[in-house]
C-alpha positions as CSV (number, residue, x, y, z in Angstrom):
1,M,41.6,28.4,6.1
2,N,42.4,29.8,9.5
3,E,41.6,28.0,12.8
4,E,38.2,29.6,13.2
5,Q,37.2,28.8,9.6
6,N,38.2,25.2,10.0
7,Y,36.2,25.1,13.2
8,E,33.2,26.7,11.5
9,A,33.2,23.8,9.0
10,D,33.5,21.4,11.9
11,A,30.6,23.1,13.6
12,N,28.4,22.8,10.5
13,S,29.1,19.1,10.4
14,G,28.1,18.7,14.1
15,E,25.1,16.3,14.5
16,L,22.2,17.5,16.7
17,I,21.3,15.0,19.4
18,E,18.4,14.6,21.7
19,G,18.8,16.9,24.7
20,D,17.0,18.9,27.3
21,F,16.0,21.7,24.9
22,D,15.2,19.9,21.7
23,D,11.5,20.5,22.4
24,I,12.2,24.3,21.7
25,D,11.7,25.3,18.1
26,F,14.1,28.3,18.0
27,A,13.3,29.1,14.4
28,A,9.6,29.3,15.1
29,L,10.3,31.1,18.3
30,A,12.3,33.8,16.5
31,D,9.4,34.5,14.2
32,A,6.7,34.5,16.9
33,V,8.2,36.7,19.7
34,T,10.4,39.7,20.1
35,D,14.0,39.6,21.3
36,E,13.0,40.7,24.8
37,E,10.2,38.1,25.0
38,R,12.6,35.3,23.9
39,T,15.2,36.5,26.4
40,E,12.7,36.3,29.2
41,M,11.7,32.8,28.2
42,L,15.3,31.7,28.1
43,R,16.0,33.3,31.4
44,S,13.0,31.7,33.0
45,S,14.1,28.3,31.7
46,L,17.3,28.6,33.8
47,A,15.1,28.0,36.8
48,D,15.4,24.3,36.1
49,F,19.1,24.5,36.6
50,D,21.3,24.6,39.7
51,L,22.2,28.3,40.0
52,S,24.2,30.0,42.7
53,E,23.5,33.4,44.2
54,E,26.3,34.8,42.1
55,D,24.6,33.4,38.9
56,L,21.4,35.1,39.8
57,E,23.2,38.4,40.3
58,L,24.8,38.1,36.9
59,L,21.4,37.4,35.3
60,N,20.1,40.7,36.6
61,V,23.0,42.8,35.3
62,E,21.8,45.4,32.8
63,T,24.1,48.4,33.3
64,P,27.8,47.8,33.6
65,L,29.8,49.9,36.0
66,E,31.6,52.9,34.5
67,F,34.8,54.5,35.7
68,A,34.0,57.4,37.9
69,E,35.1,60.8,36.7
70,H,36.3,63.3,39.2
71,F,36.9,67.0,38.9
72,E,39.7,67.9,41.2
73,N,42.4,70.6,40.9
74,P,44.7,69.9,43.9
75,P,47.7,72.2,44.6
76,V,51.1,71.1,43.1
77,V,54.3,70.7,45.2
78,A,57.6,70.4,43.3
79,I,60.6,68.7,44.9
80,V,63.9,70.0,43.6
81,G,67.6,69.8,44.5
82,R,70.9,68.6,43.1
83,P,71.4,64.9,42.3
84,N,71.4,62.2,45.0
85,V,70.2,64.3,47.9
86,G,67.2,62.0,48.5
87,K,64.4,63.7,46.6
88,S,62.8,60.4,45.5
89,A,63.2,58.9,48.9
90,L,61.3,61.9,50.3
91,V,58.6,61.4,47.7
92,N,58.2,57.7,48.8
93,R,58.0,58.8,52.4
94,I,55.3,61.4,51.8
95,I,53.1,59.3,49.6
96,G,53.5,56.3,51.8
97,R,54.7,53.7,49.2
98,R,57.7,52.9,47.1
99,E,56.7,54.6,43.9
100,A,59.6,56.8,42.9
101,V,62.8,55.1,41.9
102,V,65.4,55.2,44.6
103,E,69.0,54.0,44.1
104,D,72.2,55.1,45.7
105,V,73.6,56.7,42.6
106,P,73.0,60.2,41.3
107,G,70.7,60.8,38.3
108,V,68.2,57.9,38.7
109,T,65.2,60.3,38.3
110,R,65.4,62.0,34.9
111,D,61.9,63.3,34.2
112,R,59.5,65.3,36.3
113,V,57.0,62.8,37.6
114,S,53.7,63.5,39.4
115,Y,52.2,61.5,42.3
116,S,49.0,62.0,44.2
117,A,49.5,62.6,47.9
118,Q,47.4,63.4,50.9
119,W,48.1,64.8,54.4
120,Q,45.5,65.5,57.1
121,G,42.7,65.0,54.6
122,R,44.1,67.5,52.1
123,K,45.1,66.2,48.7
124,F,48.0,67.6,46.7
125,T,50.1,66.6,43.7
126,L,53.8,65.9,44.4
127,V,56.2,66.4,41.5
128,D,59.5,64.6,41.6
129,T,62.3,66.0,39.4
130,G,65.7,65.1,38.2
131,G,68.7,66.6,39.9
132,W,69.4,70.2,38.9
133,E,72.9,71.1,38.0
134,P,74.1,74.4,36.5
135,D,75.9,74.4,33.2
136,A,74.9,70.8,32.6
137,K,75.3,69.4,29.0
138,G,73.6,66.7,27.0
139,I,71.0,64.6,28.8
140,D,72.0,66.2,32.1
141,R,71.0,69.6,30.6
142,S,67.6,68.2,29.6
143,V,67.1,66.9,33.1
144,A,67.9,70.4,34.5
145,L,65.3,71.9,32.2
146,Q,62.7,69.6,33.5
147,S,63.3,70.9,37.0
148,E,63.0,74.5,35.8
149,V,59.7,73.7,34.1
150,A,58.5,72.1,37.3
151,L,59.1,75.3,39.2
152,E,57.0,77.2,36.8
153,L,54.1,74.7,37.1
154,C,53.9,74.4,40.9
155,D,52.3,76.2,43.9
156,A,55.1,75.5,46.4
157,V,58.6,74.1,46.4
158,L,60.5,71.6,48.6
159,F,64.2,72.3,48.1
160,V,66.1,69.3,49.4
161,V,69.7,69.6,50.6
162,D,72.0,66.9,52.0
163,A,72.6,68.1,55.6
164,R,75.6,65.9,56.0
165,I,77.4,67.5,53.1
166,G,76.1,71.0,53.7
167,A,75.4,73.7,51.1
168,T,77.4,73.4,47.9
169,A,78.1,75.8,45.1
170,T,75.3,74.0,43.1
171,D,72.9,74.5,46.0
172,E,73.6,78.2,46.0
173,R,72.9,78.3,42.2
174,V,69.6,76.6,42.8
175,V,68.8,79.2,45.5
176,Q,69.2,81.9,43.0
177,L,66.7,80.2,40.7
178,L,64.2,79.7,43.6
179,R,64.3,83.3,44.6
180,R,62.9,84.2,41.2
181,T,59.9,82.0,41.5
182,K,58.1,84.1,44.2
183,K,56.5,80.9,45.5
184,P,56.6,79.4,49.0
185,V,59.9,77.6,49.3
186,F,60.6,75.1,52.1
187,L,64.3,74.3,52.8
188,V,64.5,70.6,53.6
189,A,67.7,69.4,55.3
190,N,67.6,65.7,54.5
191,K,69.6,62.8,56.1
192,V,69.3,64.2,59.6
193,D,68.7,60.7,61.1
194,D,69.0,61.7,64.7
195,A,69.2,64.7,67.0
196,V,73.0,64.7,67.0
197,L,73.0,65.8,63.3
198,E,70.5,68.7,63.8
199,P,73.3,71.3,64.3
200,E,74.4,70.5,60.7
201,A,71.0,71.4,59.5
202,A,71.1,74.7,61.3
203,V,74.1,75.7,59.2
204,L,71.8,75.8,56.2
205,W,70.3,79.1,57.5
206,S,73.2,80.6,55.5
207,L,71.3,79.9,52.2
208,G,68.9,82.7,53.0
209,L,65.7,80.6,52.5
210,G,64.5,80.8,56.1
211,E,64.4,78.0,58.7
212,P,65.7,74.6,57.5
213,H,63.4,71.7,58.2
214,P,65.5,68.7,59.4
215,V,64.2,65.4,58.1
216,S,65.2,61.9,57.5
217,A,63.4,60.7,54.3
218,L,64.8,57.2,55.0
219,H,63.4,56.9,58.5
220,G,60.6,59.4,58.4
221,R,62.0,61.6,61.1
222,G,60.6,65.2,60.9
223,V,58.5,64.6,57.7
224,A,55.2,65.1,59.6
225,D,56.4,68.5,60.9
226,L,57.5,69.5,57.4
227,L,54.0,68.5,55.9
228,D,52.3,70.5,58.7
229,A,54.2,73.6,57.7
230,L,53.6,72.9,54.0
231,M,49.8,72.7,54.5
232,Q,49.8,76.2,56.1
233,K,51.2,77.8,53.0
234,L,49.6,75.6,50.3
235,P,46.4,76.9,48.6
236,K,43.3,74.8,48.5
237,E,43.4,74.6,44.7
238,S,46.2,74.9,42.3
239,A,46.7,78.3,40.6
240,V,48.8,76.7,37.9
241,A,47.7,73.2,37.2
242,V,45.4,72.5,34.3
243,P,42.0,71.5,35.5
244,K,40.9,68.0,34.5
245,A,37.2,68.9,33.8
246,G,35.6,66.6,31.3
247,G,37.8,63.7,32.2
248,P,40.4,63.3,29.4
249,R,40.8,59.7,28.5
250,R,44.0,58.1,29.7
251,V,46.4,56.8,27.1
252,A,49.5,54.6,28.1
253,L,52.4,54.8,25.6
254,L,54.1,51.4,25.6
255,G,56.9,49.8,23.7
256,R,60.4,48.4,24.0
257,P,63.2,50.8,24.9
258,N,64.1,53.5,22.4
259,V,61.1,52.9,20.2
260,G,60.1,56.6,20.3
261,K,57.6,56.9,23.2
262,S,59.1,60.0,24.7
263,S,59.4,61.6,21.2
264,L,55.8,61.0,20.6
265,L,54.8,62.6,23.9
266,N,57.0,65.6,23.3
267,K,55.6,66.1,19.8
268,A,52.0,65.8,21.0
269,A,52.6,68.2,23.9
270,G,54.5,70.7,21.8
271,E,57.4,70.9,24.3
272,E,60.3,68.9,25.6
273,R,58.1,67.2,28.2
274,A,60.1,64.0,28.5
275,V,63.8,63.5,28.3
276,V,64.8,62.1,24.8
277,S,68.1,60.5,24.2
278,D,69.5,57.9,21.8
279,L,70.4,56.0,25.0
280,A,67.9,53.2,25.4
281,G,65.9,53.3,28.6
282,T,66.1,57.0,29.3
283,T,62.6,57.1,30.7
284,R,62.3,55.3,34.0
285,D,59.3,56.9,35.6
286,P,55.8,57.1,34.1
287,I,54.8,60.7,33.3
288,D,51.3,62.1,33.0
289,E,50.7,64.9,30.6
290,Q,47.6,66.5,29.1
291,V,48.0,67.0,25.4
292,E,45.8,68.2,22.5
293,I,45.7,66.4,19.2
294,A,43.3,67.4,16.5
295,G,41.2,69.3,18.9
296,R,40.9,66.5,21.5
297,I,42.4,66.5,25.0
298,W,44.1,63.3,26.2
299,T,46.1,62.4,29.2
300,F,49.2,60.7,28.0
301,V,51.3,58.4,30.2
302,D,54.9,57.9,28.9
303,T,56.3,54.8,30.4
304,A,59.6,53.2,30.8
305,G,60.7,50.9,28.0
306,I,59.8,47.3,29.0
307,R,62.9,45.1,29.3
308,R,63.3,41.6,28.0
309,R,62.8,39.9,31.4
310,V,61.6,41.8,34.5
311,H,63.4,39.3,36.9
312,M,66.7,39.9,35.0
313,T,66.7,43.7,35.4
314,K,68.2,45.3,38.4
315,G,67.8,48.4,40.5
316,A,66.0,51.3,38.9
317,D,65.1,49.4,35.8
318,F,63.5,46.6,37.8
319,Y,61.1,49.0,39.6
320,A,60.5,50.9,36.4
321,S,59.3,47.7,34.7
322,L,56.9,47.1,37.5
323,R,55.5,50.6,37.4
324,T,55.0,50.4,33.7
325,A,52.6,47.6,34.3
326,T,50.9,49.8,37.0
327,A,50.6,52.7,34.5
328,L,48.9,50.4,32.1
329,E,46.4,49.3,34.8
330,K,45.5,53.0,35.4
331,A,45.1,53.7,31.7
332,E,42.1,53.1,29.5
333,V,43.8,52.6,26.1
334,A,47.3,51.6,25.3
335,V,49.2,52.8,22.2
336,V,51.9,50.2,21.5
337,L,54.7,51.7,19.4
338,L,56.5,49.4,17.0
339,D,59.7,50.4,15.2
340,V,59.1,49.7,11.5
341,T,62.9,49.9,10.8
342,E,63.4,46.7,12.8
343,P,61.7,43.3,12.7
344,I,58.8,42.7,15.1
345,S,60.4,41.1,18.1
346,D,59.4,38.8,20.9
347,Q,59.6,41.9,23.2
348,D,56.9,43.6,21.0
349,L,54.7,40.6,21.2
350,R,55.1,40.3,25.0
351,I,54.1,44.0,25.4
352,I,51.0,43.4,23.3
353,D,50.2,40.4,25.4
354,L,50.5,42.5,28.5
355,V,47.9,44.9,27.1
356,L,45.6,42.0,26.3
357,E,46.0,40.5,29.9
358,S,45.2,43.9,31.4
359,G,42.0,44.2,29.3
360,R,42.8,47.6,28.0
361,A,41.8,48.9,24.6
362,L,44.7,48.7,22.0
363,V,46.0,50.8,19.2
364,L,49.1,49.8,17.2
365,A,51.3,52.7,16.2
366,F,54.0,51.9,13.6
367,N,56.7,54.5,14.3
368,K,59.5,55.9,12.1
369,W,57.4,55.4,9.0
370,D,59.4,58.2,7.3
371,L,62.5,55.9,7.4
372,L,60.8,52.9,5.8
373,D,62.1,51.8,2.4
374,D,60.3,49.5,-0.1
375,E,62.3,46.4,0.8
376,R,61.7,46.7,4.5
377,R,58.0,47.4,3.8
378,R,57.6,44.0,2.1
379,Y,59.1,42.2,5.1
380,L,57.0,44.3,7.5
381,E,53.7,43.3,5.7
382,R,54.6,39.6,6.1
383,E,55.5,40.1,9.8
384,I,52.2,41.9,10.5
385,E,50.3,39.1,8.8
386,Q,52.2,36.3,10.7
387,D,53.0,37.8,14.1
388,L,50.1,40.2,14.7
389,S,47.2,38.1,13.4
390,H,45.8,37.6,16.9
391,V,45.3,41.4,17.2
392,D,44.1,42.1,13.7
393,W,41.2,43.8,15.3
394,A,43.4,46.6,16.7
395,P,43.4,49.9,14.8
396,R,46.8,50.6,13.1
397,V,48.3,54.0,12.4
398,N,51.6,54.8,10.6
399,I,53.3,57.8,12.2
400,S,56.6,59.5,12.7
401,A,57.0,60.7,16.3
402,R,60.1,62.7,15.4
403,T,58.5,64.8,12.6
404,G,54.8,64.5,13.8
405,R,53.8,63.0,10.5
406,H,50.2,61.6,10.7
407,L,50.0,62.2,14.4
408,E,46.5,63.4,14.0
409,K,45.5,59.9,12.8
410,L,45.9,58.7,16.4
411,V,42.7,60.5,17.4
412,P,40.1,58.5,15.3
413,A,42.0,55.3,16.2
414,L,41.9,56.1,19.9
415,E,38.2,57.1,19.7
416,L,37.3,53.9,17.9
417,A,39.1,51.7,20.4
418,L,37.6,53.5,23.4
419,E,34.1,53.4,21.9
420,S,34.4,49.6,21.4
421,W,35.9,49.3,24.9
422,D,32.8,51.1,26.3
423,T,30.3,49.1,24.2
424,R,27.3,47.5,25.9
425,I,25.1,45.0,24.1
426,P,21.6,44.7,25.5
427,T,20.8,41.2,26.8
428,A,18.0,40.7,24.4
429,K,20.1,41.5,21.4
430,F,23.0,39.3,22.6
431,N,20.7,36.3,23.1
432,A,19.2,36.8,19.7
433,F,22.7,36.8,18.3
434,L,23.5,33.6,20.3
435,A,20.4,31.8,19.1
436,E,21.1,32.6,15.5
437,L,24.8,31.6,15.8
438,V,24.1,28.3,17.6
439,Q,21.4,27.4,15.2
440,E,23.6,28.0,12.1
441,H,26.8,26.5,13.7
442,P,26.1,24.2,16.6
443,H,28.9,23.0,18.8
444,P,30.3,19.7,17.4
445,L,29.8,16.5,19.3
446,R,32.5,15.8,21.9
447,G,32.4,12.3,23.5
448,G,28.9,11.7,22.3
449,K,27.6,14.9,24.0
450,Q,26.9,18.3,22.6
451,P,27.1,21.3,25.0
452,R,24.3,23.8,24.7
453,V,24.4,27.6,25.2
454,L,21.4,28.2,27.5
455,F,21.7,31.9,28.0
456,G,24.2,34.8,27.7
457,T,24.6,38.2,29.1
458,Q,27.2,41.0,29.1
459,V,28.2,41.5,32.7
460,S,30.5,44.5,32.2
461,N,32.3,46.6,29.7
462,R,35.8,48.1,29.8
463,P,36.5,45.5,28.3
464,P,33.3,43.9,27.1
465,T,32.9,40.8,29.2
466,F,30.3,38.1,28.4
467,V,29.1,35.1,30.5
468,L,27.6,32.1,28.8
469,F,25.5,29.6,30.8
470,T,26.0,26.3,29.1
471,T,25.3,22.6,29.7
472,G,28.9,21.6,29.0
473,F,32.4,22.9,28.3
474,L,32.8,24.9,25.0
475,D,36.0,24.3,23.1
476,P,38.4,27.2,23.1
477,Q,38.2,27.1,19.3
478,Y,34.4,27.5,19.5
479,R,34.7,30.5,21.9
480,R,37.2,32.2,19.5
481,F,34.8,31.5,16.7
482,M,32.0,33.2,18.7
483,Q,34.3,36.1,19.4
484,R,35.1,36.5,15.7
485,R,31.3,36.5,14.9
486,L,30.8,39.1,17.7
487,R,33.3,41.3,16.0
488,E,31.7,40.9,12.6
489,R,28.3,41.8,14.0
490,Y,29.2,44.6,16.5
491,G,32.7,45.8,15.5
492,F,34.6,45.9,18.8
493,E,37.6,47.3,16.9
494,G,40.4,48.0,19.3
495,S,39.0,46.2,22.3
496,P,39.7,42.8,23.6
497,L,36.7,40.5,24.3
498,V,36.3,38.2,27.3
499,V,33.9,35.2,27.0
500,N,33.5,33.2,30.2
501,M,31.5,30.1,30.8
502,R,29.3,28.8,33.6
503,I,28.6,25.2,33.2
504,R,25.3,24.2,35.0
505,E,23.4,21.0,35.4
506,K,19.7,20.5,35.6
507,T,18.3,20.5,39.2
508,P,17.1,17.0,40.2
509,R,13.4,16.9,40.2
510,G,13.3,16.1,44.0
511,R,15.1,19.4,44.7
512,R,12.8,21.7,42.8
């Protein structure tokens, strides 16, 4: 028997003792009144207890807050240039926070990454790209292709050049590419930290892209003037971005490095959207992409592989780990990819725990299923039973991100998890459930006392969060037992449940 089953037997053996509510015949009450009437009686009985203003507010909650859905189609600005000219530093300066990975080595940014930005009340999307180099091979060629795609999917371009080095042969090749776009191009002469260096920026007139804009992304010098000029040419709405009408649900792709997250994103998007390499940790920036699977539109976020210990990582990988957690916070449901060809590791379990702590819906995707043999399958089944028993409520799908096998099965799993995540149980039904549960399985005696559940309510969804007003502390085992019964009654497949307690004492008669 598992822990909850043992506890159920313990609860059944609990002896009822005399208490404040023993004069209430719950069985007779259930037959005589409706759920709503019983709930009001229980709610009114709380007037005898010492309740705070916050308690009273919770008791009146009937409709949990939903995420707001906005329809916006802001213009898109792509930042391009050869490696290590300061593109990501300029992104951070424009958006006003350290979001893009910056490191004093070329090639830190590898994928095209979108950020929301604003200037003088106007919103726009800023797309950071990897360094563009002609005739690049291997992973560098993939990076260059991302920059070329970014040019196709933007409304204006910021072409960044290192003013201290001047125009190089690579810069001139980029200029040839930019001239074919027929979109507004702003030549940004970066690393002009003071007026003494401005003549070096003027030399860049030779590129034939018009007036260079001298800036210092590191210090912020000249960036405001650059943005003022950009706003004059930027359209009010994007002519190329895909509108987000209908609010596609946000899905975070999580997993340890090289588990196949980027391959899954590319297969779902039908294009080389994220850089894929056998080198672990290729993705360092989260990417947002709208994809269609089995007729449904989703916003997928491909995140950097989470390393073993955040505090042990350095430089770009350190900030990538932090932003992975941020991407999860912005998502609604997480798909945790597990490599079936390798044993379930502590890293996998820590990532799952991260999802549980964030309160996001959860789907487990067992990737590389096409490579699974019979012997490994037997070990995998035991690992799932032993290591993943605490998330046995999460939908599981077996896929191959490389081939696209069973990718369509993600859709019903995601829909089920999100439906559970959104679920709202009316207060009357929840209290009827509590009354039935407590009557069948009362909390066992602890120190000669038996805590009572006075009233319960769901205070929010996303994830479903419940508050129980009790006369004493409920054992963690009993709360897990209640959660298991909640799942048996209402499903909640794919969603974590939160059960909080508020222990309250009766108000002394002199204070009533």
